[in-house]
SEVEX-557329 format. One line per field, with one value per residue (C-alpha): residue in one letter; residue number from 1; y, x negated, z negated. Coordinates in steps of 0.2 Angstrom, whole numbers, plus 5000, padded with zeros to 4 digits. Each point is the difference from the previous one (the first is absolute). Example, Ala and Ser with C-alpha at 12.3 -4.5 7.8 and 13.67 -1.06 7.14 Angstrom:
SEVEX-557329
aa [A;S];
i [1;2];
c2 [4978;5017];
c1 [4938;4994];
c3 [4961;5003];
This chain:
SEVEX-557329
aa [M;S;A;A;L;L;V;A;L;L;A;K;S;S;V;V;T;A;L;G;L;A;L;S;A;T;V;A;R;S;A;F;D;R;V;D;V;L;R;A;T;V;C;I;V;L;A;L;P;V;L;M;T;F;G;P;A;L;S;L;A;L;L;P;A;A;V;Q;A;A;P;P;P;A;L;W;S;G;D;L;H;P;V;E;G;V;T;V;S;G;S;L;L;L;P;S;L;G;Q;T;L;A;L;V;W;T;V;G;A;L;V;V;A;G;R;F;A;A;G;V;W;T;L;S;R;W;T;E;A;G;K;P;V;K;A;G;V;W;S;E;A;L;S;G;L;A;P;A;A;R;P;Q;L;K;S;S;D;R;I;T;G;P;L;S;W;G;L;P;P;G;A;V;L;I;D;P;V;T;L;S;R;P;D;T;A;A;A;V;M;A;H;E;M;A;H;I;R;R;R;D;W;L;F;L;V;L;S;R;L;A;L;A;L;F;W;F;N;P;L;V;W;M;L;H;R;S;L;I;E;R;S;E;E;A;A;D;A;V;A;V;G;Q;V;D;R;H;A;Y;A;R;A;L;I;G;L;A;A;A;P;G;P;Q;N;T;S;L;A;A;T;A;M;A;G;D;G;R;S;L;K;R;R;I;A;N;L;M;T;D;K;S;P;A;R;R;P;A;V;I;L;T;A;V;A;A;L;A;A;V;A;T;P;I;A;A;L;E;L;H;S;R;T;N;L;I;S;D;G;G;S;A;V;Q;I;N;D;D;G;D;M;P;A;P;P;A;P;P;A;P;P;A;P;P;S;V;V;P;A;V;P;A;A;P;A;R;T;M;L;S;W;V;G;L;A;P;P;A;P;P;A;P;P;A;P;P;A;R;G;A;W;P;T;P;P;S;P;P;A;P;P;A;P;P;A;V;S;Q;S;G;H;H;V;Y;T;Y;N;G;R;R;W;E;D;L;T;P;A;E;Q;A;R;V;E;E;A;R;Q;A;A;V;E;A;R;Q;A;A;V;E;A;R;I;E;A;D;Q;H;R;R;D;A;D;L;A;R;R;Q;A;D;R;D;R;D;Q;A;D;M;A;R;H;Q;A;D;I;A;R;L;Q;A;E;S;A;R;T;A;A;E;H;G;R;L;A;G;E;R;A;R;Q;V;A;L;S;H;A;D;Q;G;R;R;A;A;E;Q;A;R;T;Q;A;E;A;Q;S;R;V;A;M;E;G;A;R;R;A;R;A;D;A;R;V;N;M;R;A;G;V;V;N;M;R;R;G;A;E;Q;L;R;Q;E;S;R;R;L;Q;D;P;A;Y;R;A;R;Q;I;R;E;N;A;S;R;G;N;T;V;T;D;A;E;L;Q;A;A;G;R;R;M;P;A;Q;A;A;E;L;E;R;R;A;D;E;L;A;A;R;A;D;D;V];
i [1;2;3;4;5;6;7;8;9;10;11;12;13;14;15;16;17;18;19;20;21;22;23;24;25;26;27;28;29;30;31;32;33;34;35;36;37;38;39;40;41;42;43;44;45;46;47;48;49;50;51;52;53;54;55;56;57;58;59;60;61;62;63;64;65;66;67;68;69;70;71;72;73;74;75;76;77;78;79;80;81;82;83;84;85;86;87;88;89;90;91;92;93;94;95;96;97;98;99;100;101;102;103;104;105;106;107;108;109;110;111;112;113;114;115;116;117;118;119;120;121;122;123;124;125;126;127;128;129;130;131;132;133;134;135;136;137;138;139;140;141;142;143;144;145;146;147;148;149;150;151;152;153;154;155;156;157;158;159;160;161;162;163;164;165;166;167;168;169;170;171;172;173;174;175;176;177;178;179;180;181;182;183;184;185;186;187;188;189;190;191;192;193;194;195;196;197;198;199;200;201;202;203;204;205;206;207;208;209;210;211;212;213;214;215;216;217;218;219;220;221;222;223;224;225;226;227;228;229;230;231;232;233;234;235;236;237;238;239;240;241;242;243;244;245;246;247;248;249;250;251;252;253;254;255;256;257;258;259;260;261;262;263;264;265;266;267;268;269;270;271;272;273;274;275;276;277;278;279;280;281;282;283;284;285;286;287;288;289;290;291;292;293;294;295;296;297;298;299;300;301;302;303;304;305;306;307;308;309;310;311;312;313;314;315;316;317;318;319;320;321;322;323;324;325;326;327;328;329;330;331;332;333;334;335;336;337;338;339;340;341;342;343;344;345;346;347;348;349;350;351;352;353;354;355;356;357;358;359;360;361;362;363;364;365;366;367;368;369;370;371;372;373;374;375;376;377;378;379;380;381;382;383;384;385;386;387;388;389;390;391;392;393;394;395;396;397;398;399;400;401;402;403;404;405;406;407;408;409;410;411;412;413;414;415;416;417;418;419;420;421;422;423;424;425;426;427;428;429;430;431;432;433;434;435;436;437;438;439;440;441;442;443;444;445;446;447;448;449;450;451;452;453;454;455;456;457;458;459;460;461;462;463;464;465;466;467;468;469;470;471;472;473;474;475;476;477;478;479;480;481;482;483;484;485;486;487;488;489;490;491;492;493;494;495;496;497;498;499;500;501;502;503;504;505;506;507;508;509;510;511;512;513;514;515;516;517;518;519;520;521;522;523;524;525;526;527;528;529;530;531;532;533;534;535;536;537;538;539;540;541;542;543;544;545;546;547;548;549;550;551;552;553;554;555;556;557;558;559;560;561;562;563;564;565;566;567;568;569;570;571;572;573;574;575;576;577;578;579;580;581;582;583;584;585;586;587;588;589;590;591;592;593;594;595;596;597;598;599;600;601;602;603;604;605;606;607;608;609;610;611;612;613;614;615;616;617;618;619;620;621];
c2 [5000;5016;5017;5007;4985;5002;5019;4997;4987;5012;5015;4990;4991;5016;5009;4986;4997;5019;5001;4985;5007;5017;4992;4990;5015;5012;4991;4986;5003;4984;4987;4988;5012;5004;4982;4997;5014;4994;4982;5006;5010;4985;4990;5014;5002;4981;5001;5014;4988;4989;5015;5007;4983;4994;5016;5013;5012;5019;5006;5019;5007;5013;4997;5010;4991;4986;4997;4982;5000;4991;4983;5000;5000;4984;4998;4993;4993;4993;4984;4987;4993;4983;4986;4984;5005;5007;5018;5006;5018;5007;5015;5003;5011;5010;4994;5011;5011;4989;4984;5009;5006;4983;4991;5013;4998;4981;5000;5012;4991;4983;5008;5006;4985;4988;5009;4998;4982;4997;5008;4989;4984;5006;5003;4983;4992;5010;4995;4981;5000;5011;4992;5000;5012;4992;5013;5004;5019;4999;4988;5008;5011;4985;4990;5008;4995;4985;4987;5003;5019;5000;5006;4991;5008;4996;5007;5003;5006;5006;5016;5015;5005;4992;4999;4992;4994;4990;4999;4995;4990;5006;4998;5011;4999;5006;5004;4993;5017;5004;4983;5003;5015;4993;5017;5005;4984;5008;5015;4990;4987;5013;5010;4984;4993;5017;4998;4982;5005;5015;4990;5013;4987;4997;5019;5000;4987;5010;5016;4990;4995;5018;5004;4987;5007;5018;5000;5015;5011;5008;5003;4982;4997;5014;4991;4984;5008;5010;4984;4991;5014;5003;4981;5000;5015;4991;4985;5011;5007;4982;4995;5015;4995;4984;5005;5016;5013;5005;4981;4999;5015;4993;4984;5009;5010;4984;4991;5015;5001;4981;4997;4998;5006;4996;4987;5002;4987;5005;4991;5007;5015;5000;5007;5014;5006;5015;5015;5012;4992;4994;5018;5004;4983;5004;5017;4993;4987;5014;5008;4995;5005;4991;5007;4990;4990;5007;4986;5010;5014;4986;4991;5016;5004;4982;5002;5017;4992;4986;5013;5010;4985;4992;5014;5003;4982;5001;5016;4998;5015;5000;5013;5009;4997;4988;5003;4986;5007;4991;5009;5018;4995;4999;4993;5007;4988;5009;4998;4987;4989;5002;5002;4999;4983;4999;4995;4982;4997;4997;4982;4993;4998;4983;4989;4999;4986;4986;4996;4982;4997;4994;4996;5010;4998;5005;5015;5007;4998;5017;5008;4992;5006;5018;4999;4995;5014;5011;5018;5014;5002;5013;5017;5001;5007;5018;5003;5002;5016;5005;4995;4985;4982;4994;4989;4983;4997;4987;4983;4997;4988;4983;4998;4991;4982;4997;4995;4983;4997;4987;4990;4999;5012;5016;5016;5014;5018;5017;5013;4989;4998;4985;5002;4996;5015;5012;5013;5000;5016;4993;4984;5012;5009;4984;4994;5017;4998;4983;5006;5015;4988;4989;5015;5006;4983;5001;5017;4995;4985;5012;5013;4986;4994;5018;5002;4984;5006;5017;4991;4989;5016;5008;4985;5000;5018;4998;4985;5011;5014;4988;4994;5018;5004;4985;5005;5018;4992;4990;5015;5010;4985;4999;5019;4999;4986;5010;5015;4990;4993;5018;5006;4985;5003;5018;4995;4988;5013;5013;4986;4997;5018;5002;4984;5007;5017;4991;4989;5016;5008;4984;4999;5018;4998;4984;5008;5015;4988;4990;5016;5005;4982;5000;5017;4994;4983;5010;5012;4985;4991;5015;5001;4981;5001;5014;4990;4985;5009;5007;4983;4992;5014;4996;4982;5002;5010;4987;4986;5008;5003;4982;4993;5009;4994;4982;5002;5005;4985;4988;5005;4999;4983;4995;5006;4990;4984;5002;5003;4984;4990;5005;4995;4984;4995;5000;4982;5008;5011;4986;4990;5014;5002;4981;5002;5015;4991;4985;5010;5007;4983;5001;4987;5007;4991;5006;4996;5009;5016;4998;4998;5016;5010;4995;5006;5016;5010;4996;5005;5016;5004;4997;5011;5014;4998;5002;5015;5008;4997;5007;5016;5002;4999;5012;5013;4998;5002];
c1 [5000;4992;5002;5010;5013;5002;5003;5013;5009;5000;5006;5014;5006;5000;5011;5013;5001;5001;5014;5009;4999;5007;5014;5005;5000;5009;5011;5006;5012;5005;4988;5005;4995;4983;4996;5004;4988;4986;5002;4999;4984;4992;5003;4994;4984;4997;5003;4987;4984;5010;5005;4982;4993;5013;5009;4996;4986;5001;4982;4996;4983;5003;4986;4983;4984;4995;4982;4995;4987;4984;4999;4999;4983;4994;5004;4983;4986;4983;4990;5004;4987;4994;5010;4989;4990;5014;5002;5017;5005;5017;5012;5018;5011;5015;5017;5009;5015;5012;4994;5001;5018;5005;4994;5009;5016;4999;4997;5014;5013;4995;5002;5018;5005;4992;5009;5017;4996;4995;5017;5010;4991;5003;5019;5001;4992;5011;5016;4995;4996;5016;5015;5017;5013;5016;5009;5017;4998;4984;5006;5017;4992;4995;5017;5007;4985;4998;4987;4988;5001;4997;4983;4990;5005;4986;4993;4981;4991;4986;5010;5006;5014;5012;4995;5004;4989;5000;5010;5019;5005;4985;4997;5005;4989;5007;4989;5005;5004;5012;5007;5005;5010;5016;5007;4988;5003;5012;4988;4985;5007;5009;4983;4989;5013;5001;4981;5002;5014;4991;4984;4990;4986;4997;4996;4990;4989;4999;4995;4986;4994;4999;4991;4987;4997;5001;4994;4988;5015;5009;5016;5002;4999;5013;5011;4999;5004;5015;5007;5000;5009;5013;5003;5004;5012;5009;5001;5007;5013;5006;5000;5011;5013;5003;4997;5003;4987;4998;4997;4988;4990;4999;4994;4986;4994;5001;4988;4988;5000;4995;4983;4985;4997;5013;4996;4983;5001;4993;5013;5016;5007;5009;5018;4996;4984;4990;5006;4997;5012;5012;5005;5005;5010;5010;5003;5007;5011;5008;5005;5018;4999;4988;4995;5008;4989;4996;4995;4999;4989;4988;4999;4996;4986;4992;5001;4991;4987;4996;5000;4987;4989;4999;4990;4990;4995;4995;4990;4981;4988;4982;4986;4996;4981;4990;4982;4988;4986;4985;4990;4997;5005;5017;5008;5017;5013;5011;5019;5000;4988;4984;4984;4982;4992;4991;4982;4996;5000;4983;4994;5003;4984;4992;5005;4988;4988;5002;4985;4999;4999;4982;4997;4986;4989;5008;4989;5006;5019;5003;4987;5008;5017;4994;4989;5015;5011;5006;4993;5012;5012;4994;5008;5015;4996;5004;5017;4999;5003;5018;5006;4989;5002;4987;4986;5001;4985;4987;5003;4988;4985;5002;4989;4984;5000;4990;4982;4995;4985;4987;5008;5016;5010;5009;4992;5012;4995;5006;5000;4988;4988;4997;5005;4982;4994;5012;4992;5005;5009;5011;5003;5006;5011;5008;5002;5009;5011;5005;5003;5010;5011;5003;5005;5011;5009;5002;5007;5012;5006;5003;5009;5011;5004;5004;5011;5009;5003;5006;5012;5007;5002;5009;5011;5005;5004;5010;5010;5002;5007;5011;5007;5002;5009;5011;5004;5004;5011;5009;5002;5007;5012;5006;5003;5009;5011;5003;5005;5012;5007;5002;5008;5011;5005;5003;5011;5009;5003;5006;5012;5006;5003;5009;5010;5004;5006;5011;5007;5003;5009;5010;5004;5006;5010;5008;5003;5009;5010;5004;5006;5011;5007;5003;5009;5010;5004;5005;5011;5008;5002;5009;5011;5003;5004;5012;5008;5000;5008;5013;5003;5001;5012;5011;4998;5005;5015;5005;4997;5011;5014;4998;4999;5016;5009;4994;5008;5016;4999;4995;5015;5012;4993;5003;5018;5003;4993;5013;5014;4994;5000;5018;5005;4992;5011;5015;5001;5008;4985;4988;5010;4998;4982;4997;5010;4989;4984;5006;5004;4982;4993;4996;5007;5005;5010;5012;4989;4985;5011;5006;4982;4995;5014;4995;4982;5005;5004;4983;4991;5010;4995;4981;5002;5007;4986;4987;5010;4998;4981;4998;5010;4988;4985;5008;5001;4982;4994];
c3 [5000;5006;4991;5014;4999;4982;5002;5013;4989;4986;5010;5010;4984;4991;5013;5001;4981;4997;5012;4993;4982;5006;5009;4985;4989;5011;5013;4989;4986;4993;4992;5014;5014;4991;4999;5018;5006;4989;5006;5018;4995;4993;5016;5011;4990;5001;5019;5002;5002;5013;5010;4999;5006;5013;5005;5013;4996;5002;5001;4998;5000;4987;4987;5001;5005;4990;4994;4997;4985;5002;4992;4981;4993;4992;4981;4997;5010;4995;4998;4986;4990;5005;4993;4999;5014;5011;5004;5006;5006;5004;4998;4994;5010;4993;5007;5012;4996;5009;4991;4984;5003;5007;4984;4989;5009;5000;4981;4997;5011;4991;4983;5004;5009;4987;4985;5009;5004;4982;4995;5011;4994;4981;5003;5008;4985;4988;5010;5000;4981;4996;4991;5009;4993;4997;4990;5008;4998;5010;5014;5002;5014;5010;4998;5016;5011;5010;4992;5014;4997;4981;4995;4986;4983;4988;4983;4998;4985;5011;5006;4990;5011;5012;5018;5017;5014;5016;5015;4999;4990;4990;4981;4985;4984;4983;4985;4983;4993;5014;4999;4982;5005;5009;5001;5013;5011;5012;5003;5002;5012;5010;5002;5005;5011;5010;5002;5007;5012;5007;5002;4991;4996;5019;5002;4985;5008;5016;4990;4991;5017;5006;4984;5004;5017;4995;4982;5004;5003;4985;5010;5003;4981;4998;5013;4990;4984;5007;5008;4984;4991;5013;5001;4981;5002;5014;4989;4986;5013;5004;4982;4993;5013;4990;4981;4990;5004;4981;4995;5014;4995;4982;5007;5009;4985;4989;5012;5001;4981;4999;4991;5011;5017;5014;5012;5008;5013;5016;5011;4993;4991;4983;4998;4988;5009;4993;4990;5014;5012;4987;4995;5018;5002;4984;5006;5016;4991;4990;5016;5004;5018;5012;5017;5014;5012;5018;5011;5016;4992;4993;5016;5009;4987;5002;5019;4999;4988;5013;5014;4991;4994;5018;5008;4985;5000;5019;4997;5001;4999;5006;5002;5017;4999;4990;4993;4995;4989;4995;4988;5008;5018;5007;5016;5007;5007;5013;4999;5014;4989;5010;4990;5005;4997;4983;5000;4995;4981;4992;4998;4983;4990;4999;4986;4985;5000;4988;4989;4996;4981;4995;4982;4993;4985;4983;4998;5017;4998;4993;5012;5015;4995;4997;5016;5011;4993;5015;5002;4998;5016;5012;5001;5013;5017;5004;5008;5019;5009;5003;5017;5002;4995;4987;5006;4991;4989;5004;4992;4986;5003;4992;4984;5003;4993;4984;5002;4996;4989;5003;4986;5009;4988;5006;4994;4996;5003;4995;5014;5010;4986;4988;4982;4995;5011;4992;4988;4982;5003;5014;4990;4986;5012;5006;4982;4996;5015;4994;4982;5007;5011;4984;4990;5015;5000;4981;5001;5014;4990;4985;5011;5007;4982;4995;5016;4995;4983;5006;5013;4985;4990;5015;5002;4981;5001;5016;4992;4984;5011;5009;4983;4995;5016;4998;4982;5006;5014;4987;4988;5015;5004;4982;5000;5017;4992;4984;5011;5010;4984;4993;5016;5001;4981;5005;5015;4989;4987;5013;5007;4982;4997;5016;4996;4983;5007;5013;4986;4989;5015;5003;4981;5000;5015;4993;4984;5009;5010;4984;4991;5015;5001;4981;5002;5014;4991;4984;5011;5009;4983;4993;5015;5000;4981;5003;5014;4989;4985;5011;5007;4983;4994;5015;4998;4981;5006;5013;4988;4987;5013;5006;4983;4995;5016;4995;4983;5008;5012;4986;4989;5015;5003;4982;5002;5016;4991;4986;5013;5010;4984;4996;5018;4999;4986;5012;5008;5016;5002;4998;5013;5012;4997;5003;5017;5005;4996;5009;5015;4999;4999;4981;4988;4983;4987;4988;4985;5007;5002;4982;4993;5011;4992;4983;5003;5008;4984;4993;5016;5000;4982;5005;5015;4989;4988;5014;5006;4983;5000;5018;4995;4985;5011;5012;4986;4996;5018];
């Protein structure tokens, strides 16, 4: 990966991501529309490398003349000391900028992708080891689904908040603390089932893949973070359509206030999230009116985003002229690519000779080592004059083979002279150089040890700083939760005050209505009482008249009974009554008529007695 390619990916992904974030914040109004725009942005960012590789290229010569720097200087060059009679020489070169950038990008991509893969593997292990949830209050949300569409519902003590992951049917994991609160079951299951039905985890995977490819772009991280937050808001909007919004908000605050950090898995997101986004989510929940979706507007925005990204992916900028410099000289390449042929490169130096190892006498071991020490490297040649290519240096002459003595042993020399031929002063200088080399190596070892100690101290300080930062983040998170709880309590108190005021108004209205109803009832009761009294008076008067009339009729009836008793004493009357009854179909005997005549006086007396009682009651009425 060259520096130009990395800069092109950074610039193009930044333009597309910034446009997607802007459209999500301005054009989209509902949470569903924002998620749709962000999802489209993630897909277009992932398609950028494909469009740049296989799509048409739009080449523009707009950049200034580029200068190709000379090859990097050698990091170190020199001759190594002989090892068991073998002398090796070589040099180390600095890696190019493109190689360094490719290595850095590869390491970053592997780190991001590896962390996500480790998170998926961890979630898979937790799901397999989890215990199935059989409680009816938790499985009630799955009762209406087909068996093939029901997600795995399990409890795991490795998490601190409920979460869902995987493609449909997916899996839902519940922590033990949440499982012990059945009052939150409806809210939790509605939220997690909304994630599974909307396939939020699939776009989380795509967003992580975009992070792995463009981890060097801060805007892509912002896009990933915004997609997670908007997906949570969309799941909230789906969930409040099934449960009460106040109960749902209390469930969110309860999950955020749970001890310990919320779920830190790299492959899924917890329901409560962090305190920063939770405040906005609760504010949205408390808003009764939700903006309507606008599919046509969102489709137009996504089409515009794709229309802008396509020519940006095809755009390639290159310089008008190129310059290749070598030291102080430069050769210009024309726009059509022609350039003068460069001179032939210098021939590589001959490899150093290999000196065979020959055992020496014990007295000559140290002297042989010192005598074979290479001299100081020669000074670098002066740079060539500007405008001309440098003349390659002549290869060094191979060293002369060691002389062989008459006894057949090799004789080692120092600067062409035998060690025995050196003067005491030269031998002293050689010994001082050897001692200086030993001291330099010792100083290098001590410096390396000290550097290692400093590095360890720096690592400890960095880890301590990381712990302090984590503690500060935890304290800030706890502060956010406390603030949210305070705001929730204030909101609940305000709702309570408003409810109390409404109850007081309703009570006053009911009391006023009751007072008016009581007044009307009293008035009606008085009127009815007067009517009843008048009716009773009239009824008493009528009863008195009727009773007196009844007294008269009863006394007249008693007189008629006495008269009939006297008539029945006459045989002729009895015979006539027998004939009349016989003509009507009744059979009456003379004895019966005589007996009836004898009973009639007593009946007449009883009827008069009752007439007297009725007359007495008529006087009392």
